PQR file with spaces between the fields and no chain letter, atoms N, CA, C, O and H, PARSE charges and radii, in Angstrom:
ATOM       1  N    UNK     1     -86.313  -38.804  -63.376 -0.4000 1.5000
ATOM       2  CA   UNK     1     -85.571  -37.514  -62.518 -0.0000 2.0000
ATOM       3  C    UNK     1     -85.915  -36.156  -63.901  0.5500 1.7000
ATOM       4  O    UNK     1     -86.440  -35.052  -63.759 -0.5500 1.4000
ATOM       5  N    UNK     2     -85.479  -36.688  -64.913 -0.4000 1.5000
ATOM       6  CA   UNK     2     -85.554  -35.734  -65.710 -0.0000 2.0000
ATOM       7  C    UNK     2     -87.097  -34.837  -65.958  0.5500 1.7000
ATOM       8  O    UNK     2     -87.275  -33.641  -66.188 -0.5500 1.4000
ATOM       9  H    UNK     2     -85.053  -37.585  -65.028  0.4000 1.0000
ATOM      10  N    UNK     3     -88.124  -36.026  -65.794 -0.4000 1.5000
ATOM      11  CA   UNK     3     -89.466  -35.641  -66.117 -0.0000 2.0000
ATOM      12  C    UNK     3     -90.029  -34.397  -64.933  0.5500 1.7000
ATOM      13  O    UNK     3     -90.680  -33.371  -65.130 -0.5500 1.4000
ATOM      14  H    UNK     3     -87.979  -36.998  -65.607  0.4000 1.0000
ATOM      15  N    UNK     4     -89.492  -34.964  -63.707 -0.4000 1.5000
ATOM      16  CA   UNK     4     -89.638  -34.016  -62.192 -0.0000 2.0000
ATOM      17  C    UNK     4     -88.792  -32.743  -62.187  0.5500 1.7000
ATOM      18  O    UNK     4     -89.240  -31.723  -61.663 -0.5500 1.4000
ATOM      19  H    UNK     4     -88.963  -35.798  -63.547  0.4000 1.0000
ATOM      20  N    UNK     5     -87.322  -32.776  -62.877 -0.4000 1.5000
ATOM      21  CA   UNK     5     -86.645  -31.547  -62.720 -0.0000 2.0000
ATOM      22  C    UNK     5     -86.550  -30.414  -63.826  0.5500 1.7000
ATOM      23  O    UNK     5     -86.173  -29.274  -63.553 -0.5500 1.4000
ATOM      24  H    UNK     5     -86.958  -33.605  -63.303  0.4000 1.0000
ATOM      25  N    UNK     6     -86.913  -30.812  -65.065 -0.4000 1.5000
ATOM      26  CA   UNK     6     -86.409  -30.352  -66.253 -0.0000 2.0000
ATOM      27  C    UNK     6     -87.314  -28.944  -66.483  0.5500 1.7000
ATOM      28  O    UNK     6     -86.801  -28.040  -67.142 -0.5500 1.4000
ATOM      29  H    UNK     6     -87.219  -31.738  -65.286  0.4000 1.0000
ATOM      30  N    UNK     7     -88.609  -28.783  -65.951 -0.4000 1.5000
ATOM      31  CA   UNK     7     -89.195  -27.516  -66.259 -0.0000 2.0000
ATOM      32  C    UNK     7     -88.155  -26.557  -64.980  0.5500 1.7000
ATOM      33  O    UNK     7     -87.614  -25.492  -65.280 -0.5500 1.4000
ATOM      34  H    UNK     7     -89.026  -29.518  -65.416  0.4000 1.0000
ATOM      35  N    UNK     8     -88.075  -27.007  -63.987 -0.4000 1.5000
ATOM      36  CA   UNK     8     -87.513  -26.172  -62.842 -0.0000 2.0000
ATOM      37  C    UNK     8     -85.777  -25.304  -63.407  0.5500 1.7000
ATOM      38  O    UNK     8     -85.135  -24.303  -63.089 -0.5500 1.4000
ATOM      39  H    UNK     8     -88.514  -27.871  -63.743  0.4000 1.0000
ATOM      40  N    UNK     9     -85.678  -26.225  -64.193 -0.4000 1.5000
ATOM      41  CA   UNK     9     -83.826  -25.892  -64.562 -0.0000 2.0000
ATOM      42  C    UNK     9     -83.607  -25.113  -65.652  0.5500 1.7000
ATOM      43  O    UNK     9     -82.529  -24.586  -65.927 -0.5500 1.4000
ATOM      44  H    UNK     9     -86.199  -27.038  -64.451  0.4000 1.0000
ATOM      45  N    UNK    10     -84.851  -25.011  -66.427 -0.4000 1.5000
ATOM      46  CA   UNK    10     -85.356  -24.302  -67.543 -0.0000 2.0000
ATOM      47  C    UNK    10     -85.603  -22.945  -67.279  0.5500 1.7000
ATOM      48  O    UNK    10     -85.034  -21.948  -67.725 -0.5500 1.4000
ATOM      49  H    UNK    10     -85.727  -25.439  -66.204  0.4000 1.0000
ATOM      50  N    UNK    11     -86.746  -23.077  -66.310 -0.4000 1.5000
ATOM      51  CA   UNK    11     -86.807  -21.955  -65.706 -0.0000 2.0000
ATOM      52  C    UNK    11     -85.734  -20.855  -65.137  0.5500 1.7000
ATOM      53  O    UNK    11     -85.852  -19.637  -65.267 -0.5500 1.4000
ATOM      54  H    UNK    11     -87.208  -23.887  -65.948  0.4000 1.0000
ATOM      55  N    UNK    12     -84.699  -21.517  -64.502 -0.4000 1.5000
ATOM      56  CA   UNK    12     -83.323  -21.376  -63.655 -0.0000 2.0000
ATOM      57  C    UNK    12     -82.678  -20.837  -64.480  0.5500 1.7000
ATOM      58  O    UNK    12     -82.358  -19.656  -64.344 -0.5500 1.4000
ATOM      59  H    UNK    12     -84.603  -22.507  -64.397  0.4000 1.0000
ATOM      60  N    UNK    13     -82.281  -21.645  -65.666 -0.4000 1.5000
ATOM      61  CA   UNK    13     -81.571  -21.203  -66.401 -0.0000 2.0000
ATOM      62  C    UNK    13     -81.738  -19.788  -67.338  0.5500 1.7000
ATOM      63  O    UNK    13     -80.803  -19.214  -67.896 -0.5500 1.4000
ATOM      64  H    UNK    13     -82.541  -22.604  -65.777  0.4000 1.0000
ATOM      65  N    UNK    14     -82.833  -19.471  -67.359 -0.4000 1.5000
ATOM      66  CA   UNK    14     -83.704  -18.536  -68.204 -0.0000 2.0000
ATOM      67  C    UNK    14     -83.092  -17.474  -67.986  0.5500 1.7000
ATOM      68  O    UNK    14     -82.630  -16.709  -68.832 -0.5500 1.4000
ATOM      69  H    UNK    14     -83.592  -19.938  -66.906  0.4000 1.0000
ATOM      70  N    UNK    15     -83.045  -17.338  -66.389 -0.4000 1.5000
ATOM      71  CA   UNK    15     -82.632  -16.476  -65.510 -0.0000 2.0000
ATOM      72  C    UNK    15     -81.243  -15.676  -65.799  0.5500 1.7000
ATOM      73  O    UNK    15     -80.954  -14.481  -65.866 -0.5500 1.4000
ATOM      74  H    UNK    15     -83.420  -17.960  -65.701  0.4000 1.0000
ATOM      75  N    UNK    16     -80.384  -17.121  -65.964 -0.4000 1.5000
ATOM      76  CA   UNK    16     -78.704  -16.698  -65.838 -0.0000 2.0000
ATOM      77  C    UNK    16     -78.051  -16.945  -67.206  0.5500 1.7000
ATOM      78  O    UNK    16     -76.821  -16.891  -67.207 -0.5500 1.4000
ATOM      79  H    UNK    16     -80.619  -18.092  -65.910  0.4000 1.0000
ATOM      80  N    UNK    17     -78.629  -17.192  -68.303 -0.4000 1.5000
ATOM      81  CA   UNK    17     -77.933  -17.332  -69.694 -0.0000 2.0000
ATOM      82  C    UNK    17     -78.688  -16.761  -70.506  0.5500 1.7000
ATOM      83  O    UNK    17     -79.884  -16.591  -70.272 -0.5500 1.4000
ATOM      84  H    UNK    17     -79.628  -17.236  -68.302  0.4000 1.0000
ATOM      85  N    UNK    18     -77.934  -16.265  -71.899 -0.4000 1.5000
ATOM      86  CA   UNK    18     -78.512  -15.352  -72.498 -0.0000 2.0000
ATOM      87  C    UNK    18     -78.819  -16.066  -74.114  0.5500 1.7000
ATOM      88  O    UNK    18     -79.342  -15.629  -75.139 -0.5500 1.4000
ATOM      89  H    UNK    18     -76.962  -16.403  -72.089  0.4000 1.0000
ATOM      90  N    UNK    19     -78.279  -17.208  -73.778 -0.4000 1.5000
ATOM      91  CA   UNK    19     -78.501  -17.926  -75.434 -0.0000 2.0000
ATOM      92  C    UNK    19     -79.774  -19.032  -75.546  0.5500 1.7000
ATOM      93  O    UNK    19     -80.741  -18.756  -74.835 -0.5500 1.4000
ATOM      94  H    UNK    19     -77.854  -17.564  -72.946  0.4000 1.0000
ATOM      95  N    UNK    20     -79.841  -19.852  -76.096 -0.4000 1.5000
ATOM      96  CA   UNK    20     -80.647  -21.097  -76.434 -0.0000 2.0000
ATOM      97  C    UNK    20     -80.678  -22.021  -75.135  0.5500 1.7000
ATOM      98  O    UNK    20     -79.850  -22.900  -74.894 -0.5500 1.4000
ATOM      99  H    UNK    20     -79.056  -20.076  -76.673  0.4000 1.0000
ATOM     100  N    UNK    21     -82.061  -21.585  -74.124 -0.4000 1.5000
ATOM     101  CA   UNK    21     -81.858  -22.436  -73.002 -0.0000 2.0000
ATOM     102  C    UNK    21     -82.129  -23.637  -72.880  0.5500 1.7000
ATOM     103  O    UNK    21     -81.949  -24.457  -71.981 -0.5500 1.4000
ATOM     104  H    UNK    21     -82.733  -20.871  -74.319  0.4000 1.0000
ATOM     105  N    UNK    22     -82.773  -23.681  -74.292 -0.4000 1.5000
ATOM     106  CA   UNK    22     -83.338  -25.452  -74.203 -0.0000 2.0000
ATOM     107  C    UNK    22     -82.104  -26.231  -74.665  0.5500 1.7000
ATOM     108  O    UNK    22     -81.994  -27.381  -74.240 -0.5500 1.4000
ATOM     109  H    UNK    22     -82.919  -23.014  -75.022  0.4000 1.0000
ATOM     110  N    UNK    23     -81.039  -25.684  -75.588 -0.4000 1.5000
ATOM     111  CA   UNK    23     -80.131  -26.217  -76.016 -0.0000 2.0000
ATOM     112  C    UNK    23     -78.923  -26.659  -74.740  0.5500 1.7000
ATOM     113  O    UNK    23     -78.264  -27.696  -74.650 -0.5500 1.4000
ATOM     114  H    UNK    23     -81.129  -24.749  -75.933  0.4000 1.0000
ATOM     115  N    UNK    24     -78.938  -25.566  -73.927 -0.4000 1.5000
ATOM     116  CA   UNK    24     -78.309  -25.670  -73.309 -0.0000 2.0000
ATOM     117  C    UNK    24     -78.419  -26.559  -72.394  0.5500 1.7000
ATOM     118  O    UNK    24     -77.453  -27.284  -72.156 -0.5500 1.4000
ATOM     119  H    UNK    24     -79.473  -24.725  -74.000  0.4000 1.0000
ATOM     120  N    UNK    25     -79.892  -26.727  -71.522 -0.4000 1.5000
ATOM     121  CA   UNK    25     -80.471  -27.504  -70.866 -0.0000 2.0000
ATOM     122  C    UNK    25     -80.047  -28.746  -71.388  0.5500 1.7000
ATOM     123  O    UNK    25     -79.267  -29.368  -70.667 -0.5500 1.4000
ATOM     124  H    UNK    25     -80.677  -26.138  -71.715  0.4000 1.0000
ATOM     125  N    UNK    26     -80.374  -29.270  -72.483 -0.4000 1.5000
ATOM     126  CA   UNK    26     -80.033  -30.512  -72.949 -0.0000 2.0000
ATOM     127  C    UNK    26     -78.010  -30.766  -73.123  0.5500 1.7000
ATOM     128  O    UNK    26     -77.613  -31.931  -73.141 -0.5500 1.4000
ATOM     129  H    UNK    26     -81.008  -28.764  -73.068  0.4000 1.0000
ATOM     130  N    UNK    27     -77.329  -30.016  -73.194 -0.4000 1.5000
ATOM     131  CA   UNK    27     -76.027  -30.311  -72.911 -0.0000 2.0000
ATOM     132  C    UNK    27     -75.578  -30.578  -71.706  0.5500 1.7000
ATOM     133  O    UNK    27     -74.501  -31.162  -71.585 -0.5500 1.4000
ATOM     134  H    UNK    27     -77.651  -29.070  -73.179  0.4000 1.0000
ATOM     135  N    UNK    28     -76.473  -30.122  -70.382 -0.4000 1.5000
ATOM     136  CA   UNK    28     -76.318  -30.079  -69.166 -0.0000 2.0000
ATOM     137  C    UNK    28     -76.469  -31.465  -68.518  0.5500 1.7000
ATOM     138  O    UNK    28     -75.860  -32.132  -67.682 -0.5500 1.4000
ATOM     139  H    UNK    28     -77.348  -29.647  -70.481  0.4000 1.0000
ATOM     140  N    UNK    29     -77.921  -31.631  -69.545 -0.4000 1.5000
ATOM     141  CA   UNK    29     -78.375  -32.889  -68.811 -0.0000 2.0000
ATOM     142  C    UNK    29     -77.270  -34.580  -69.743  0.5500 1.7000
ATOM     143  O    UNK    29     -77.251  -35.780  -69.470 -0.5500 1.4000
ATOM     144  H    UNK    29     -78.416  -31.089  -70.224  0.4000 1.0000
ATOM     145  N    UNK    30     -76.626  -33.829  -70.712 -0.4000 1.5000
ATOM     146  CA   UNK    30     -76.312  -35.033  -71.622 -0.0000 2.0000
ATOM     147  C    UNK    30     -74.849  -35.235  -70.361  0.5500 1.7000
ATOM     148  O    UNK    30     -74.545  -36.355  -69.950 -0.5500 1.4000
ATOM     149  H    UNK    30     -76.641  -32.853  -70.934  0.4000 1.0000
ATOM     150  N    UNK    31     -74.242  -34.198  -69.992 -0.4000 1.5000
ATOM     151  CA   UNK    31     -72.721  -34.012  -69.058 -0.0000 2.0000
ATOM     152  C    UNK    31     -72.913  -34.712  -67.722  0.5500 1.7000
ATOM     153  O    UNK    31     -72.035  -35.392  -67.190 -0.5500 1.4000
ATOM     154  H    UNK    31     -74.489  -33.288  -70.326  0.4000 1.0000
ATOM     155  N    UNK    32     -74.602  -34.411  -67.017 -0.4000 1.5000
ATOM     156  CA   UNK    32     -74.806  -35.370  -65.998 -0.0000 2.0000
ATOM     157  C    UNK    32     -74.960  -36.700  -66.346  0.5500 1.7000
ATOM     158  O    UNK    32     -75.071  -37.427  -65.358 -0.5500 1.4000
ATOM     159  H    UNK    32     -75.315  -33.858  -67.449  0.4000 1.0000
ATOM     160  N    UNK    33     -75.003  -37.244  -67.371 -0.4000 1.5000
ATOM     161  CA   UNK    33     -74.980  -39.119  -67.420 -0.0000 2.0000
ATOM     162  C    UNK    33     -73.703  -39.079  -67.515  0.5500 1.7000
ATOM     163  O    UNK    33     -73.397  -39.933  -66.683 -0.5500 1.4000
ATOM     164  H    UNK    33     -74.913  -36.654  -68.174  0.4000 1.0000
ATOM     165  N    UNK    34     -72.333  -38.528  -68.116 -0.4000 1.5000
ATOM     166  CA   UNK    34     -71.391  -39.207  -68.275 -0.0000 2.0000
ATOM     167  C    UNK    34     -70.454  -38.468  -66.726  0.5500 1.7000
ATOM     168  O    UNK    34     -69.306  -38.888  -66.578 -0.5500 1.4000
ATOM     169  H    UNK    34     -72.581  -37.834  -68.792  0.4000 1.0000
ATOM     170  N    UNK    35     -70.798  -37.788  -66.041 -0.4000 1.5000
ATOM     171  CA   UNK    35     -70.505  -37.403  -64.873 -0.0000 2.0000
ATOM     172  C    UNK    35     -70.498  -38.098  -63.514  0.5500 1.7000
ATOM     173  O    UNK    35     -71.079  -37.507  -62.603 -0.5500 1.4000
ATOM     174  H    UNK    35     -71.731  -37.446  -66.161  0.4000 1.0000
ATOM     175  N    UNK    36     -70.075  -38.955  -63.323 -0.4000 1.5000
ATOM     176  CA   UNK    36     -70.496  -40.163  -62.219 -0.0000 2.0000
ATOM     177  C    UNK    36     -70.015  -39.644  -60.666  0.5500 1.7000
ATOM     178  O    UNK    36     -70.270  -40.212  -59.604 -0.5500 1.4000
ATOM     179  H    UNK    36     -69.603  -39.434  -64.063  0.4000 1.0000
ATOM     180  N    UNK    37     -69.209  -38.332  -60.875 -0.4000 1.5000
ATOM     181  CA   UNK    37     -68.969  -37.999  -59.076 -0.0000 2.0000
ATOM     182  C    UNK    37     -70.150  -37.070  -59.073  0.5500 1.7000
ATOM     183  O    UNK    37     -69.942  -36.263  -58.166 -0.5500 1.4000
ATOM     184  H    UNK    37     -69.002  -37.870  -61.737  0.4000 1.0000
ATOM     185  N    UNK    38     -71.285  -36.808  -59.661 -0.4000 1.5000
ATOM     186  CA   UNK    38     -72.421  -35.960  -59.300 -0.0000 2.0000
ATOM     187  C    UNK    38     -73.135  -36.956  -58.556  0.5500 1.7000
ATOM     188  O    UNK    38     -73.370  -38.072  -59.022 -0.5500 1.4000
ATOM     189  H    UNK    38     -71.454  -37.464  -60.397  0.4000 1.0000
ATOM     190  N    UNK    39     -73.568  -36.498  -57.150 -0.4000 1.5000
ATOM     191  CA   UNK    39     -74.325  -37.603  -56.056 -0.0000 2.0000
ATOM     192  C    UNK    39     -75.849  -37.175  -56.802  0.5500 1.7000
ATOM     193  O    UNK    39     -76.424  -36.087  -56.817 -0.5500 1.4000
ATOM     194  H    UNK    39     -73.378  -35.592  -56.772  0.4000 1.0000
ATOM     195  N    UNK    40     -76.194  -38.348  -57.337 -0.4000 1.5000
ATOM     196  CA   UNK    40     -77.760  -38.162  -58.030 -0.0000 2.0000
ATOM     197  C    UNK    40     -78.978  -38.418  -56.670  0.5500 1.7000
ATOM     198  O    UNK    40     -80.186  -38.445  -56.906 -0.5500 1.4000
ATOM     199  H    UNK    40     -75.727  -39.232  -57.325  0.4000 1.0000
ATOM     200  N    UNK    41     -78.506  -38.560  -55.518 -0.4000 1.5000
ATOM     201  CA   UNK    41     -79.386  -38.651  -54.672 -0.0000 2.0000
ATOM     202  C    UNK    41     -79.690  -37.439  -53.825  0.5500 1.7000
ATOM     203  O    UNK    41     -80.622  -37.370  -53.024 -0.5500 1.4000
ATOM     204  H    UNK    41     -77.525  -38.538  -55.326  0.4000 1.0000
ATOM     205  N    UNK    42     -78.736  -36.410  -54.102 -0.4000 1.5000
ATOM     206  CA   UNK    42     -78.505  -35.314  -53.127 -0.0000 2.0000
ATOM     207  C    UNK    42     -79.658  -34.200  -54.691  0.5500 1.7000
ATOM     208  O    UNK    42     -79.121  -33.508  -55.556 -0.5500 1.4000
ATOM     209  H    UNK    42     -77.979  -36.466  -54.753  0.4000 1.0000
ATOM     210  N    UNK    43     -80.918  -34.379  -54.564 -0.4000 1.5000
ATOM     211  CA   UNK    43     -81.602  -33.635  -55.439 -0.0000 2.0000
ATOM     212  C    UNK    43     -81.718  -32.223  -55.617  0.5500 1.7000
ATOM     213  O    UNK    43     -82.365  -31.784  -56.568 -0.5500 1.4000
ATOM     214  H    UNK    43     -81.353  -34.942  -53.861  0.4000 1.0000
ATOM     215  N    UNK    44     -81.212  -31.545  -54.878 -0.4000 1.5000
ATOM     216  CA   UNK    44     -81.212  -29.904  -55.330 -0.0000 2.0000
ATOM     217  C    UNK    44     -79.968  -29.589  -55.936  0.5500 1.7000
ATOM     218  O    UNK    44     -79.703  -28.737  -56.784 -0.5500 1.4000
ATOM     219  H    UNK    44     -80.687  -31.902  -54.106  0.4000 1.0000
ATOM     220  N    UNK    45     -78.935  -30.782  -55.106 -0.4000 1.5000
ATOM     221  CA   UNK    45     -77.047  -30.692  -56.016 -0.0000 2.0000
ATOM     222  C    UNK    45     -77.303  -30.874  -57.101  0.5500 1.7000
ATOM     223  O    UNK    45     -76.899  -30.050  -57.921 -0.5500 1.4000
ATOM     224  H    UNK    45     -79.150  -31.474  -54.417  0.4000 1.0000
ATOM     225  N    UNK    46     -77.970  -31.863  -57.486 -0.4000 1.5000
ATOM     226  CA   UNK    46     -78.220  -31.793  -59.073 -0.0000 2.0000
ATOM     227  C    UNK    46     -79.125  -30.379  -59.828  0.5500 1.7000
ATOM     228  O    UNK    46     -78.713  -29.763  -60.811 -0.5500 1.4000
ATOM     229  H    UNK    46     -78.298  -32.533  -56.819  0.4000 1.0000
ATOM     230  N    UNK    47     -80.042  -30.172  -59.301 -0.4000 1.5000
ATOM     231  CA   UNK    47     -80.842  -29.069  -60.011 -0.0000 2.0000
ATOM     232  C    UNK    47     -79.489  -27.803  -59.982  0.5500 1.7000
ATOM     233  O    UNK    47     -79.324  -26.937  -60.841 -0.5500 1.4000
ATOM     234  H    UNK    47     -80.376  -30.673  -58.502  0.4000 1.0000
ATOM     235  N    UNK    48     -78.604  -28.029  -58.685 -0.4000 1.5000
ATOM     236  CA   UNK    48     -77.740  -26.285  -58.938 -0.0000 2.0000
ATOM     237  C    UNK    48     -76.506  -26.747  -59.932  0.5500 1.7000
ATOM     238  O    UNK    48     -75.762  -26.048  -60.619 -0.5500 1.4000
ATOM     239  H    UNK    48     -78.738  -28.733  -57.988  0.4000 1.0000
ATOM     240  N    UNK    49     -76.564  -28.318  -59.741 -0.4000 1.5000
ATOM     241  CA   UNK    49     -75.196  -28.707  -60.740 -0.0000 2.0000
ATOM     242  C    UNK    49     -75.830  -28.310  -62.361  0.5500 1.7000
ATOM     243  O    UNK    49     -75.136  -27.555  -63.042 -0.5500 1.4000
ATOM     244  H    UNK    49     -77.169  -28.886  -59.183  0.4000 1.0000
ATOM     245  N    UNK    50     -77.100  -28.813  -62.926 -0.4000 1.5000
ATOM     246  CA   UNK    50     -77.717  -28.589  -63.813 -0.0000 2.0000
ATOM     247  C    UNK    50     -77.769  -27.221  -64.355  0.5500 1.7000
ATOM     248  O    UNK    50     -77.591  -26.921  -65.535 -0.5500 1.4000
ATOM     249  H    UNK    50     -77.664  -29.426  -62.373  0.4000 1.0000
ATOM     250  N    UNK    51     -78.103  -26.196  -63.110 -0.4000 1.5000
ATOM     251  CA   UNK    51     -78.100  -25.117  -63.448 -0.0000 2.0000
ATOM     252  C    UNK    51     -77.109  -24.243  -64.230  0.5500 1.7000
ATOM     253  O    UNK    51     -77.138  -23.611  -65.285 -0.5500 1.4000
ATOM     254  H    UNK    51     -78.247  -26.440  -62.151  0.4000 1.0000
ATOM     255  N    UNK    52     -75.929  -24.559  -62.940 -0.4000 1.5000
ATOM     256  CA   UNK    52     -74.777  -23.695  -63.306 -0.0000 2.0000
ATOM     257  C    UNK    52     -73.822  -23.974  -64.730  0.5500 1.7000
ATOM     258  O    UNK    52     -73.018  -23.215  -65.270 -0.5500 1.4000
ATOM     259  H    UNK    52     -75.905  -25.073  -62.083  0.4000 1.0000
ATOM     260  N    UNK    53     -74.255  -25.405  -65.117 -0.4000 1.5000
ATOM     261  CA   UNK    53     -73.734  -26.139  -66.073 -0.0000 2.0000
ATOM     262  C    UNK    53     -74.235  -25.378  -67.388  0.5500 1.7000
ATOM     263  O    UNK    53     -73.485  -24.828  -68.193 -0.5500 1.4000
ATOM     264  H    UNK    53     -74.909  -26.022  -64.679  0.4000 1.0000
ATOM     265  N    UNK    54     -75.741  -25.444  -67.478 -0.4000 1.5000
ATOM     266  CA   UNK    54     -76.311  -25.227  -68.267 -0.0000 2.0000
ATOM     267  C    UNK    54     -76.188  -23.997  -68.726  0.5500 1.7000
ATOM     268  O    UNK    54     -76.051  -23.784  -69.931 -0.5500 1.4000
ATOM     269  H    UNK    54     -76.351  -25.891  -66.823  0.4000 1.0000
ATOM     270  N    UNK    55     -76.227  -22.849  -67.648 -0.4000 1.5000
ATOM     271  CA   UNK    55     -75.650  -21.379  -67.617 -0.0000 2.0000
ATOM     272  C    UNK    55     -74.301  -20.907  -68.234  0.5500 1.7000
ATOM     273  O    UNK    55     -74.087  -19.880  -68.879 -0.5500 1.4000
ATOM     274  H    UNK    55     -76.338  -23.022  -66.669  0.4000 1.0000
ATOM     275  N    UNK    56     -73.488  -21.849  -67.901 -0.4000 1.5000
ATOM     276  CA   UNK    56     -71.853  -21.871  -68.946 -0.0000 2.0000
ATOM     277  C    UNK    56     -72.280  -22.073  -69.904  0.5500 1.7000
ATOM     278  O    UNK    56     -72.056  -21.073  -70.587 -0.5500 1.4000
ATOM     279  H    UNK    56     -73.662  -22.683  -67.377  0.4000 1.0000
ATOM     280  N    UNK    57     -72.998  -23.046  -70.674 -0.4000 1.5000
ATOM     281  CA   UNK    57     -73.107  -23.280  -71.952 -0.0000 2.0000
ATOM     282  C    UNK    57     -74.178  -22.444  -72.905  0.5500 1.7000
ATOM     283  O    UNK    57     -74.465  -22.468  -74.102 -0.5500 1.4000
ATOM     284  H    UNK    57     -73.180  -23.858  -70.120  0.4000 1.0000
ATOM     285  N    UNK    58     -74.607  -21.711  -71.779 -0.4000 1.5000
ATOM     286  CA   UNK    58     -75.854  -20.914  -72.720 -0.0000 2.0000
ATOM     287  C    UNK    58     -75.548  -19.409  -72.466  0.5500 1.7000
ATOM     288  O    UNK    58     -76.535  -18.735  -72.174 -0.5500 1.4000
ATOM     289  H    UNK    58     -74.374  -21.691  -70.807  0.4000 1.0000
ATOM     290  N    UNK    59     -74.552  -18.874  -72.517 -0.4000 1.5000
ATOM     291  CA   UNK    59     -73.319  -17.658  -72.462 -0.0000 2.0000
ATOM     292  C    UNK    59     -73.405  -17.047  -73.473  0.5500 1.7000
ATOM     293  O    UNK    59     -72.637  -16.112  -73.697 -0.5500 1.4000
ATOM     294  H    UNK    59     -73.749  -19.421  -72.754  0.4000 1.0000
């Protein structure tokens, strides 16, 4: 999943975050691993969740 979506997530986060996009995305992926309530079958939902989480981290 990471290989498929990482570049897209970084591009989307770059539009919304002013901090270090790579670090913010890394934190978002790490948080995704521990949040069992995120439905990994809904790929669009996962990408949105990652972008929102990373943008909040990167503000």
